[in-house]
N, C-alpha and C positions, 0 to 999 in steps of 0.2 A: 272315625279317623281324625276328624277335626279336633275332637277332644283330646285324643292321644297326642297330637302335635302340640296343642296348647300346654299339655302337661309337661312335655319335654323342653320347651323353650322358656327359660326363666332368666330375665334380664339381670337380676341381682346375682345369681350364682354363676351364670355363664359369662357375662360381660362385666360384672362388678358394678353395674349401674353408672351410666354416663362416662364410661371409660372406653377409649378407642379400642376396637377389636385388634387393631394392628399395633397397639401400644406406641403410637406416634402422636406427638403433641399437635394441637390445632395449627400452630404456626408452621411446623414442618410440612404438614399436609398442604397448607395453602401455598407454601413455597414450591412444592412439587407441582401443584396445579398451574402456578404461574410459569414454571420452567417448561411444562408440557405445551402450554399455549405459545410460548416464545419459540419453542422448537418447531412448531408448525409454521410460525411466521418465517423463520430462517429457512425452513425447508421449501416454502413457497418461493423465496428469493432465489434459491439455488436451482429450483426447477425452471424458473424464468431465465436464469443464466444458461441452462442447458438448451432451452428452446432457441434463445438468441444465438448461441454458438452454432447450433445445427443449421440455422437459417443463413449464417454468414459463411460457413464452410472454410475455404482456404484463406479468406480475408481476415479471419480471426487471428489476433496477434499470438505469438509464441511467448510464453512466460519468461524463459531464460534470455530472450532477446530484449524484452521490454524492461525487466527488472534485473539489471546486471551491474548496478553501481554500488559502491561503498562510500560512506562519508570520508572526505579528505583524500580518497584514493582514486576516484573517478570510476570509469566503466571498465568492463572486462571481467567481472566477477558474477557470472550468472546465478541468480537466486541466492547468493551468499547471505545478503542482509536479511532477506525474508526468512531464510532458514535460521539465522541467528535470532530473529524476533520470535519465531515459533519455539525454539529451544528455551528462550527466556520465559515465555508464557507457561510452558510445560513445567519448567523449574519452579515457577511461582506457585503452580498447582501442588507440587510436592511440599513446598514450605507451608502451604495452607493445610495440607493433610497433617503435617507435624504439629501445627498450631491446634488443630482439633483434637489430636491425640493427647497433647499436653493438657487441654481443657478437660478431657475425660479423667485425667489423673489429678485434676485441681492444681495443676502446676502453673501458677500465675506467671512466674518468670519465663517459663518455656513458651507460654502463649504470647507474651510480649515479644520475645526474641523472634519467633517465627512469623508473627504478624508484621513486624518491621520488615523482614525479608520479603514477605508477600507484597507489601505496599510498595517497596522499592522496585520490585520486579514489574508491578503494574505501571508505575510511573515511567520506567524505561521503555516498556512496550508502547504506551501512548505517545511518548516522545519520538520513538522510532517510526511509528505510523505517521506522525506529523511530518517527519523528514521525508518519508517515502512519498507522501502526498505532494510535498513541495517539489520533489524531483520529478514526479509524474506530471505535474502541472507545467513545470518549466521545460521539460523535454530533454532530448538528447542533443549532442553536438550537431547531428546531421539533420534531424527533423524528417518530415515526410515531403517528398518532392513530386511536383506534377511534371510529367515528361511531355515532349512535343506532341505526342498523339493523344494527349488528354488522360492517359493512365496515371495512376498514383502508385508510387513505389517508396519503400523504406530501405534505408541503408543497413545492411547486416554484414556479418563476417563472411568473407569469401571462402573458397575451398581450401585455402592454404593456411588456415589457422585463425589467429586472433586479429580482429579488426583494430586498426590504429588510426585515431583521429590526429591529423597533423597539427601539432600545437601552434597556436598563433603567438609568435615571438614579439612582434611589435608593429606599430603603425608609424610610417615615416611621412610627416606632413609635407606635401608638395604645394598646397595652396592654403594660405593662412585663413583662419576663421575668427570668431569672437574671442576664443580662449587660447588657441594654439597657433604658434608662429611657424612660418615656413622653415623647413629643415629640422624641426623638432622631432625627436624619436620618442614615441609614446610606448611605454611598457606597462606591465601589470601594476607597477607602482603608481602609475598616473591615472589609470582607469581600468574598469573591468572589460578586458579585451573580448571575452566570449559573449558577454551581454551586448556590447557594442556591435559585435559581428551579427548576432541574431537579430537585433533591432534593425540593422541596415539591410539584412537579407529580406525580412518580412516587408519592409518599406520599399524595397526595390532600389536601395541606395548603393549597390555594388555594381560596378561596371568593369569587367575584366579583372585586373589586379588592383583596382582603386576602390576606395571606400569613402563615402560622404559621411562625415561624423556629425554628431548632434549639434555642434556649434557652427556648422556651415563650412568647416575646413575639409579639404580633400587630402587623403593620405594613401600611400602605397602600402600594400599588405605584405608583411614578411611572415610567411607561414610555412611550416614543414609539410612535406608531402604525405597525403593519406595513403595507408597501406592496406592491402587485402580487402578492397571495397567490393561489395556485391549489392546491386539493386534488385530487390525482391518486389514484384508487382503485387499490390494489394487491391487494386481496382482496375477493371478492364477498360482499355481505351481503344483507339482505332487500330493499333498495331499489336500491342501487347495485351495479354490476358492474365487474370489472377494466377499466381504461382510461377510465372515466367521469371527467370533470373538472368541478370546481365552482369558480367564479371569484368575485372581488370580495368585497363585503361579506358575502355569504352564506357564502363559504368562511371568512372571519375569524370570523364568529359561530359556525359549526359547530365550528371548531377550538377556540376558547376555551370553548365550551359543553361540550366533551367532558370537561374537567377542572375547570371552575369549580364543578361541583356537589359536588366533594370526593371523588369515587369514585376510589380508587387504580387503578393499572395501565392507565388509559385511554391513557396516552402512554408509548411506549418510546423511550429515547434510546440511540443507539449500537448496538453489536452484540457478542455473545459467542457461545458454542457453543449456547445454548438460545434466545436472543431476538435479533431483528435488526430494527433500524429501517428498513433500506433495502429489504427485500424478503424473499424466501423464506429460511428458515434455512440451506438448502444454499448460498446465495450467500456468506454469512459464513464457513461452514465451508471452502468451497473457496478463498475469499480468504486466510484464515489459513494453510491448508495449502500452497497453491501458492506464494504470495509468501513465506511463511515458509521453505519448502524452498529456494526460490531464494536468499533472504537468507542461509540457512545456507551455501549453496555460495559466495556472495560472501565471507562471513566467513572460511571456510576458505581461499579464494583469497588474501585479504589476509594471513592468517597465513603461508601458504606464501611469498608474495612478501616478507614481512618476513624470514623465515628465509634465503631466497636472497639478499636484499639484504645481510644480515649476512655471508654467505659471500663475497659480492663485495667487501665492505669488507676482509675478512680476506685476500683474495687467493687464495682456494681455487681458483677457476676459472682464474685467471691461471696458477697453477702447473700445472693440468691441461692447459693449452694450448687450452681451448675453453670456451665459455659455453653448452653444450647444456642445462644445467639451467634457464637463463633461458628458452630456447626452449620447453622442456617446460612450464614454468609459464605461458608465454604461450599455449600451446595450450589449457590449462585456462581461462585468463582470457578468451580469445576465445569459448570455449564458453559461459560464464555470461553474457557480453554478448549472444550470439546468442539464447540462451534467453529473456533478458529482452525482446528485441524481439518474440518470439512471445507472451510473457505480456502485454506491454503492448498488443499488437494485439488479442488475443482476449479479454482480460479488461476492458480499459479502453475501447478504441475501438469494438469491434463491438457 
């Protein structure tokens, strides 16, 4: 039987000698191996996210409440920008497919055209992710507030529709400081009113309707009324437990009462590695780690695409007689696109 098997297995006739049985180049096989190992890494991160969310239960933030802002338009657009980022990345995957297809036809101009589109899409995605990080770090207008019983609550939209943050119109100086004189009315042309407000809240520099500015002056706050405010408890205290909701005028009074007495650290804005406005500290840590790791992959992909694009312009692959490097780069690009679909689903939607 052994002799019969040996007679039927012939490397030269069956495999052609040193030729892959799958007719795939060594470089493409190694890319698949790398993508498989990277998929296991991202899978481990998403499993860790699942365990963390299960442990946090109701304290875990809701995606449409946390990511509801658009550049230049403010809040009130749940997941709109994240959806736009996702669409942009998927569109860049389509343009990469077209670049690979043009390479199979040895169409240099087509490869150049679609590679440019893919690179532009990658740059926009990385830039959008940087903006979202900035917004996540700086936080919302309201922040997370500590109530009198020690519970922690976030401001969300009440039962009547869209939450509206009362715009800060101006600060009217009533006590002069180093830079501002008494009677001076400060508007957004003079300073960043929202930033000044947040800085004063965190430092305990607001007392009733008066704010202590950074130059030592005291001003009266001219601010519109907040509408449709609900306090949603994210951490249990003495009276309120996770999931409790406080609505209407009571919610407004409790929110402003938390920092109008001048006690610092009653309100936390945004998120970092130690504090988190949106929910458990683990939420911010996983957000930075998972989306940052993916953003790093996209950045590397953009860099690789730029290098390959330069080689296409120089005619390197035309002289080789194939555009396999474009195809290998495409495998990597499709992988980061696919990973983002999972990140978007499990981190933002569920």
